[in-house]
Wavefront OBJ file of the C-alpha trace (Angstrom):
o trace
v 76.139 115.598 104.539
v 75.270 113.934 107.821
v 77.977 112.010 109.619
v 75.939 108.844 109.077
v 76.191 109.411 105.317
v 79.967 109.566 105.659
v 80.081 106.235 107.461
v 77.665 104.643 105.002
v 79.769 105.787 102.059
v 82.850 104.220 103.619
v 81.107 100.901 104.195
v 79.862 100.848 100.618
v 83.453 100.851 99.387
v 83.932 97.357 100.759
v 81.694 96.002 98.011
v 83.801 97.504 95.220
v 86.380 94.746 95.285
v 86.147 92.396 98.273
v 83.660 89.915 96.730
v 86.142 89.083 93.999
v 88.856 88.621 96.586
v 86.792 86.281 98.745
v 85.944 84.140 95.741
v 89.640 83.534 95.090
v 91.081 83.633 98.595
v 91.154 79.854 99.001
v 93.738 79.565 96.245
v 95.929 82.407 97.511
v 99.441 81.810 98.870
v 99.885 81.926 102.612
v 102.147 84.981 102.712
v 104.164 87.393 100.641
v 107.589 86.290 99.442
v 110.297 88.958 99.109
v 112.237 88.958 95.848
v 115.835 90.037 95.218
v 116.507 93.709 94.617
v 116.764 94.363 90.855
v 119.142 96.666 89.018
v 118.711 100.400 88.671
v 115.874 101.855 86.573
v 113.923 105.045 85.903
v 111.928 104.995 89.118
v 115.114 106.116 90.835
v 118.016 104.504 92.641
v 115.572 102.807 94.974
v 113.136 101.323 92.413
v 114.349 99.907 89.142
v 113.813 97.266 86.460
v 110.262 97.156 87.783
v 107.323 99.482 87.185
v 108.087 102.754 88.932
v 104.875 102.201 90.891
v 106.383 99.103 92.478
v 108.136 99.578 95.788
v 111.192 97.441 96.450
v 110.341 94.517 98.723
v 112.045 94.582 102.125
v 115.073 92.366 102.532
v 114.682 89.281 104.694
v 115.550 90.478 108.193
v 114.258 90.566 111.733
v 112.540 93.916 111.255
v 108.982 94.773 110.202
v 108.387 93.257 106.785
v 104.907 94.295 105.626
v 104.929 95.593 102.038
v 101.984 97.411 100.458
v 103.120 96.435 96.955
v 103.337 92.872 95.600
v 106.563 91.134 96.556
v 105.958 88.931 93.511
v 103.647 90.588 90.942
v 100.832 88.273 89.752
v 101.431 89.140 86.063
v 97.896 88.212 85.010
v 97.978 90.436 81.932
v 101.474 89.324 80.945
v 100.426 85.679 81.103
v 97.185 86.348 79.237
v 99.270 87.776 76.387
v 101.354 84.611 76.197
v 104.336 85.789 78.266
v 106.105 87.566 75.380
v 109.876 87.355 75.657
v 111.807 90.478 76.622
v 108.643 92.282 77.784
v 107.320 93.311 81.180
v 103.592 94.068 81.446
v 101.665 94.850 84.620
v 99.100 97.185 86.101
v 96.814 98.011 88.999
v 93.270 99.176 89.688
v 92.359 101.026 92.901
v 88.799 102.136 93.739
v 88.455 104.390 96.794
v 85.584 105.964 98.687
v 86.291 108.775 101.147
v 84.305 111.376 103.034
v 84.874 114.449 105.177
v 82.489 115.991 107.714
v 82.940 119.491 109.213
v 85.422 121.008 106.780
v 88.569 122.746 108.106
v 89.052 124.813 104.925
v 87.163 128.100 104.307
v 83.402 127.606 103.817
v 81.524 128.225 101.478
v 84.598 128.358 99.233
v 84.724 124.621 99.948
v 81.799 122.411 101.026
v 81.297 121.836 104.749
v 80.855 118.109 103.986
v 81.945 116.147 100.945
v 82.402 112.652 99.525
v 84.563 111.380 96.675
v 84.576 108.077 94.825
v 87.904 107.907 92.997
v 89.618 105.373 90.757
v 93.300 105.035 89.914
v 94.269 102.675 87.085
v 97.850 102.131 85.926
v 99.165 100.120 82.975
v 102.908 99.592 82.624
v 104.691 98.126 79.587
v 108.449 97.794 79.164
v 110.393 96.278 76.267
v 114.024 95.180 76.300
v 114.150 93.936 79.884
v 117.036 91.577 79.023
v 119.078 94.104 77.084
v 121.140 97.240 77.715
v 118.416 99.565 76.386
v 114.848 99.457 77.607
v 111.773 101.358 76.460
v 108.982 101.842 78.977
v 105.512 103.387 78.941
v 103.054 103.775 81.797
v 99.516 105.126 81.572
v 97.789 106.734 84.566
v 94.034 107.121 84.698
v 92.845 109.063 87.770
v 89.110 109.800 87.963
v 86.667 111.055 90.566
v 82.890 111.037 90.978
v 80.115 112.319 93.264
v 82.110 115.185 94.795
v 80.474 118.595 95.136
v 81.136 121.281 92.533
v 83.277 123.319 94.944
v 85.091 120.232 96.253
v 88.729 120.387 97.297
v 89.288 117.394 94.973
v 91.106 118.965 92.042
v 94.214 118.131 89.998
v 95.689 116.286 92.980
v 92.902 113.707 92.625
v 91.772 113.801 88.976
v 93.924 113.407 85.856
v 92.275 111.149 83.292
v 94.244 109.015 80.811
v 97.748 110.454 81.033
v 100.964 108.887 79.619
v 102.924 109.565 82.789
v 105.974 107.572 81.719
v 107.539 107.178 78.272
v 111.282 106.719 78.548
v 114.454 105.133 77.250
v 116.681 103.596 79.915
v 120.330 102.854 79.138
v 122.248 100.396 81.297
v 125.628 102.103 81.728
v 127.070 99.195 83.732
v 129.927 99.655 86.195
v 130.582 103.210 85.064
v 131.565 104.276 88.580
v 133.905 101.380 89.321
v 134.038 97.601 89.443
v 130.993 96.061 91.072
v 128.870 99.164 90.643
v 125.755 99.532 88.500
v 124.255 102.576 86.855
v 121.651 103.715 84.364
v 120.680 106.790 82.373
v 116.996 107.528 81.748
v 115.678 110.006 79.174
v 112.054 110.975 78.572
v 109.007 110.992 80.846
v 109.370 109.191 84.173
v 108.482 109.161 87.860
v 111.029 109.509 90.638
v 111.593 108.740 94.318
v 114.683 110.180 96.007
v 115.744 109.707 99.619
v 113.030 110.332 102.190
v 110.578 111.406 99.444
v 109.992 114.688 101.299
v 111.132 116.746 98.279
v 110.962 114.461 95.226
v 108.495 111.588 95.126
v 106.085 109.374 93.272
v 102.827 109.470 95.243
v 101.426 106.249 96.659
v 98.245 107.374 98.466
v 97.234 110.394 96.390
v 95.028 109.647 93.398
v 97.330 111.430 90.923
v 101.059 110.882 90.475
v 103.921 113.343 90.005
v 105.817 112.833 86.749
v 108.685 114.619 85.028
v 110.217 115.026 81.575
v 113.987 115.204 81.343
v 117.034 113.121 82.163
v 118.211 111.317 85.293
v 121.338 109.320 86.132
v 121.345 106.703 88.910
v 124.384 104.903 90.323
v 124.946 102.374 93.096
v 128.392 101.319 94.263
v 129.655 97.971 95.454
v 129.452 99.263 99.035
v 125.781 100.301 98.450
v 126.525 104.022 98.249
v 124.026 105.721 95.909
v 124.105 108.767 93.668
v 121.264 110.371 91.721
v 121.336 113.439 89.484
v 118.480 114.886 87.456
v 117.312 117.740 85.284
v 113.592 117.653 84.618
v 110.518 119.668 83.721
v 107.797 118.707 86.237
v 104.400 118.066 84.673
v 101.520 120.460 85.274
v 98.373 118.341 85.455
v 95.497 119.219 83.117
v 92.647 120.014 82.919
v 92.777 122.514 85.774
v 89.318 124.099 85.476
v 86.199 123.130 87.430
v 84.232 121.787 84.459
v 87.178 119.768 83.199
v 87.686 118.244 86.645
v 83.998 117.388 87.131
v 83.833 115.841 83.647
v 87.077 113.866 84.128
v 88.260 115.586 80.974
v 91.154 114.137 79.004
v 93.904 116.665 78.335
v 97.609 115.886 78.180
v 99.666 117.370 80.989
v 101.983 120.258 80.226
v 105.734 120.494 80.651
v 107.867 123.467 79.648
v 111.101 125.283 80.343
v 109.065 127.699 82.466
v 109.260 125.131 85.287
v 112.503 123.232 85.858
v 113.848 121.066 88.685
v 117.487 119.999 88.864
v 119.925 118.696 91.435
v 121.730 115.715 92.890
v 121.792 113.445 95.930
v 124.567 111.248 97.349
v 123.807 108.627 99.998
v 126.595 107.047 102.045
v 125.792 103.509 103.194
v 126.789 101.911 106.505
v 127.005 105.116 108.537
v 126.181 104.438 112.209
v 124.258 101.370 111.089
v 122.218 103.388 108.604
v 122.697 105.911 105.798
v 123.791 109.531 105.474
v 122.475 111.600 102.556
v 123.601 114.973 101.199
v 121.642 116.723 98.465
v 120.778 119.984 96.771
v 117.946 120.875 94.384
v 117.285 123.923 92.274
v 113.851 125.083 91.126
v 113.361 127.605 88.338
v 109.879 128.954 87.591
v 108.616 131.862 85.505
v 105.359 133.146 84.008
v 104.527 131.792 80.557
v 103.351 135.175 79.259
v 100.368 137.492 79.622
v 97.895 136.077 77.082
v 94.600 134.323 77.737
v 96.273 130.902 77.973
v 99.295 132.102 79.926
v 100.198 130.702 83.334
v 101.022 133.131 86.122
v 103.334 131.900 88.881
v 105.219 133.104 91.945
v 108.423 133.044 89.859
v 110.223 130.813 92.339
v 113.993 130.578 91.913
v 114.987 128.359 94.805
v 118.004 126.424 96.013
v 117.193 123.722 98.563
v 120.156 121.910 100.182
v 119.727 119.338 102.910
v 121.097 116.366 104.790
v 119.602 113.239 106.321
v 120.801 110.573 108.746
v 118.511 107.532 108.923
v 118.385 103.946 110.165
v 115.607 101.502 109.255
v 113.529 99.743 111.945
v 114.818 96.388 113.228
v 113.454 94.141 115.936
v 115.027 94.785 119.326
v 116.861 97.911 118.124
v 116.413 101.670 117.954
v 115.870 103.354 114.599
v 115.997 107.024 113.669
v 115.412 109.583 110.939
v 116.917 113.074 111.194
v 116.614 115.493 108.283
v 117.387 119.193 107.973
v 116.600 121.324 104.914
v 117.332 124.972 104.143
v 115.798 126.982 101.332
v 117.074 130.187 99.788
v 116.640 132.194 96.588
v 113.967 134.544 95.249
v 110.173 134.340 94.934
v 107.117 136.571 94.819
v 104.431 136.593 97.480
v 101.607 135.862 95.027
v 101.095 134.616 91.469
v 99.288 137.798 90.420
v 100.552 139.331 87.173
v 100.737 142.681 88.961
v 103.051 141.291 91.660
v 106.512 142.107 90.305
v 108.359 142.330 93.621
v 111.036 139.691 94.191
v 111.420 138.679 97.828
v 114.487 137.036 99.329
v 113.661 133.488 100.416
v 114.989 132.134 103.706
v 113.079 129.065 104.913
v 113.772 125.792 106.679
v 112.386 122.402 107.655
v 113.572 119.912 110.281
v 112.383 116.394 111.058
v 113.484 114.228 113.992
v 112.255 110.709 114.663
v 113.342 107.970 117.059
v 111.664 104.573 117.271
v 112.054 101.185 118.888
v 110.670 97.825 117.737
v 109.962 95.259 120.442
v 111.040 91.637 120.082
v 107.505 90.272 119.943
v 105.533 88.249 117.405
v 103.502 91.339 116.437
v 106.645 93.486 116.087
v 105.163 96.517 117.897
v 107.033 99.750 117.191
v 106.709 102.946 119.206
v 108.152 106.149 117.763
v 108.432 109.828 118.672
v 108.467 112.482 115.941
v 109.069 116.204 115.697
v 108.483 118.412 112.648
v 109.054 122.130 112.234
v 108.657 124.102 109.010
v 109.009 127.858 108.773
v 106.110 130.179 107.994
v 106.022 133.647 106.478
v 106.111 136.925 108.404
v 104.272 140.110 107.478
v 106.063 143.043 105.870
v 109.638 141.979 106.576
v 110.827 142.076 102.951
v 111.497 138.331 102.981
v 109.579 135.183 102.135
v 110.108 132.568 104.836
v 107.416 129.930 104.164
v 108.986 126.544 103.382
v 108.195 124.926 100.012
v 108.247 121.108 99.970
v 108.672 121.081 96.151
v 107.345 117.732 94.851
v 107.398 115.742 98.072
v 104.868 113.290 99.506
v 103.293 113.692 102.956
v 100.769 110.938 103.636
v 103.404 108.696 105.305
v 103.971 111.351 107.995
v 100.986 113.656 108.316
v 97.907 111.572 107.589
v 95.690 110.919 104.578
v 95.422 113.524 101.828
v 92.573 113.422 99.291
v 89.629 115.350 100.761
v 91.613 115.646 104.010
v 95.290 116.630 104.359
v 95.404 119.704 106.649
v 99.047 119.129 107.626
v 102.028 119.780 105.389
v 105.609 121.042 105.645
v 104.766 124.733 105.875
v 104.215 126.984 108.919
v 104.177 124.007 111.244
v 105.421 122.997 114.683
v 104.269 119.515 115.593
v 105.524 116.668 117.794
v 103.898 113.270 117.375
v 103.727 109.821 118.928
v 102.959 106.744 116.852
v 102.306 103.087 117.694
v 102.270 100.433 114.996
v 102.090 96.663 114.730
v 103.085 94.203 112.006
v 101.741 90.808 113.093
v 102.517 89.206 109.725
v 103.252 89.880 106.082
v 99.500 89.956 105.493
v 98.428 92.912 107.652
v 99.640 95.890 109.657
v 98.103 98.823 111.534
v 99.037 102.030 113.334
v 97.568 104.854 115.393
v 99.158 108.289 115.786
v 98.544 111.449 117.786
v 99.840 114.864 116.695
v 99.263 118.288 118.338
v 99.556 121.210 115.905
v 100.950 124.741 116.205
v 101.751 127.507 113.726
v 105.387 128.532 113.425
v 104.193 132.023 112.399
v 100.908 133.420 113.749
v 100.404 135.649 110.685
v 100.808 133.040 107.926
v 98.438 130.412 106.535
v 98.531 127.269 108.663
v 99.983 124.327 106.716
v 97.530 123.268 103.947
v 94.314 124.572 105.552
v 94.119 127.925 103.680
v 93.168 129.490 107.053
v 95.015 132.711 107.915
v 94.923 135.603 110.372
v 97.226 138.349 109.116
v 96.949 140.145 112.470
v 98.179 137.146 114.452
v 95.412 137.614 117.031
v 94.002 134.097 116.644
v 97.053 132.580 118.288
v 99.262 129.714 117.194
v 97.491 126.579 118.460
v 95.705 124.808 115.587
v 94.463 121.677 117.352
v 94.986 117.933 117.780
v 95.032 115.240 115.104
v 94.422 111.540 115.748
v 94.618 109.068 112.880
v 94.677 105.325 112.368
v 95.130 102.934 109.485
v 94.693 99.208 108.751
v 96.078 97.400 105.704
v 95.267 93.779 104.875
v 96.165 91.556 101.931
v 92.825 89.991 100.953
v 94.761 87.910 98.426
v 98.525 88.144 99.054
v 100.361 89.681 96.097
v 97.090 90.343 94.271
v 94.573 92.386 96.276
v 95.094 94.651 99.292
v 92.619 96.574 101.436
v 93.596 99.921 102.992
v 91.291 101.832 105.324
v 91.787 104.684 107.757
v 90.174 107.370 109.901
v 91.320 110.817 110.998
v 89.951 113.220 113.610
v 90.967 116.884 113.801
v 90.008 118.566 117.084
v 90.238 122.227 116.138
v 92.174 124.602 118.355
v 91.769 128.347 118.828
v 93.327 129.230 115.484
v 91.126 126.948 113.345
v 88.036 128.135 115.240
v 88.688 131.870 115.534
v 90.719 133.001 112.498
v 88.808 135.428 110.226
v 88.204 132.877 107.442
v 87.868 129.784 109.666
v 84.624 127.877 108.980
v 81.870 127.761 111.592
v 81.932 123.967 111.757
v 82.806 121.499 114.475
v 85.763 119.174 114.682
v 86.671 117.444 111.424
v 86.020 113.740 110.798
v 87.459 111.919 107.795
v 87.527 108.329 106.609
v 88.502 106.348 103.536
v 88.480 102.789 102.248
v 90.177 101.451 99.156
v 91.171 98.152 97.638
v 93.930 97.698 95.072
v 93.980 94.876 92.534
v 97.335 94.145 90.887
v 97.387 92.438 87.504
l 1 2 3 4 5 6 7 8 9 10 11 12 13 14 15 16 17 18 19 20 21 22 23 24 25 26 27 28 29 30 31 32 33 34 35 36 37 38 39 40 41 42 43 44 45 46 47 48 49 50 51 52 53 54 55 56 57 58 59 60 61 62 63 64 65 66 67 68 69 70 71 72 73 74 75 76 77 78 79 80 81 82 83 84 85 86 87 88 89 90 91 92 93 94 95 96 97 98 99 100 101 102 103 104 105 106 107 108 109 110 111 112 113 114 115 116 117 118 119 120 121 122 123 124 125 126 127 128 129 130 131 132 133 134 135 136 137 138 139 140 141 142 143 144 145 146 147 148 149 150 151 152 153 154 155 156 157 158 159 160 161 162 163 164 165 166 167 168 169 170 171 172 173 174 175 176 177 178 179 180 181 182 183 184 185 186 187 188 189 190 191 192 193 194 195 196 197 198 199 200 201 202 203 204 205 206 207 208 209 210 211 212 213 214 215 216 217 218 219 220 221 222 223 224 225 226 227 228 229 230 231 232 233 234 235 236 237 238 239 240 241 242 243 244 245 246 247 248 249 250 251 252 253 254 255 256 257 258 259 260 261 262 263 264 265 266 267 268 269 270 271 272 273 274 275 276 277 278 279 280 281 282 283 284 285 286 287 288 289 290 291 292 293 294 295 296 297 298 299 300 301 302 303 304 305 306 307 308 309 310 311 312 313 314 315 316 317 318 319 320 321 322 323 324 325 326 327 328 329 330 331 332 333 334 335 336 337 338 339 340 341 342 343 344 345 346 347 348 349 350 351 352 353 354 355 356 357 358 359 360 361 362 363 364 365 366 367 368 369 370 371 372 373 374 375 376 377 378 379 380 381 382 383 384 385 386 387 388 389 390 391 392 393 394 395 396 397 398 399 400 401 402 403 404 405 406 407 408 409 410 411 412 413 414 415 416 417 418 419 420 421 422 423 424 425 426 427 428 429 430 431 432 433 434 435 436 437 438 439 440 441 442 443 444 445 446 447 448 449 450 451 452 453 454 455 456 457 458 459 460 461 462 463 464 465 466 467 468 469 470 471 472 473 474 475 476 477 478 479 480 481 482 483 484 485 486 487 488 489 490 491 492 493 494 495 496 497 498 499 500 501 502 503 504 505 506 507 508 509 510 511 512 513 514
């Protein structure tokens, strides 16, 4: 695919939804209006009594206030159904076009150039919104078209017609003391916890993590928060090439062969921010040896961590410091013949400091540093960090057909500049140099490896930018971005590195909320 084809495909995405927006823009409100924070619900201690897809609107303050989710949902479908009492009904539709030129993954295992036209549709229904027991269901429909047969677009992008949420939520009131609020959720649900680096509901990716199990969420009068969960993470299906290309409908699988459990406590009002302590366990085992069995790395991990964070505010410094350790047992590969348990000892650290200027456009400049351990050869240990079910777009750039950077075998500082001129639009640009923490392990999510270590540790430079704009506030938002990966010695010279130039990537999507 020529680079011109990539650009043309991006431009064509504008016509997927903008005409509708322009036709209605004259009747749109002038800006988004934040709404009060609701009580706790299955989306986690941070998102509740709303669809789990909905992100809590920022509180009125002097800090940046752009929100990529409706501050006041339009409720078109709910109104069309006559506004039934005690029900909540909403949804969204997001078409996206994206393209990549000069692949960074191994070629011809993956195409040197690729495009993807994807669609994410959600439909959320909840009954009992005024009572102590609520029943909620949410359907996800993630589809993709026009990608090549050997595309990197797989179960992370395609998962047609899946009941991602089906839960009962019990309001347990002030169980933890007067003035507190809490809830217990049982069934299928999505979850965001803390920084979302380990447990998250995806926002950019075309498919969404979901879990079956039980979770308890509590918030105290002083805004302290506690979350505990035991769940079986869903394995998205189909997971074969033909099923993916056909957008096949097959219900996702959950089983006791994959379990996630743990708890998080967040202390409010610590140094003007929050302090979080947490620990998560992951248990994984093979499902047998038959034709339909699933072979795994038999991970048995314990992942404790802590985080100190302060949200951006105009005229003030903000910060985000997080440290995570990982221990336990795992195997190097998922091969049925690999029966050797290795001791796990891995880590991840993130440091971020920012400052928001007192200006109408609220410019924020921030410095970041990320380091995640990689594996070493023949040392009897496994030291590559596993980010479990975390999100990464908010830190490392777009995923989809792109996404070379993740929390594994990584050393990377970064500088980022962003502006929020109004509640209607925001933008940022970021620069990030990339190194391997271990010269003999696969670099991040690229699948490129030099077991000898002779290709060095410098992977390259990444520059990315993004613009978001509410075409119709609260109803339709445009999101577009570009990324450029200037390959370093490692991504050019490693044994399985592709003989392509620097990588270019772009995407454009619009989301309609109803």
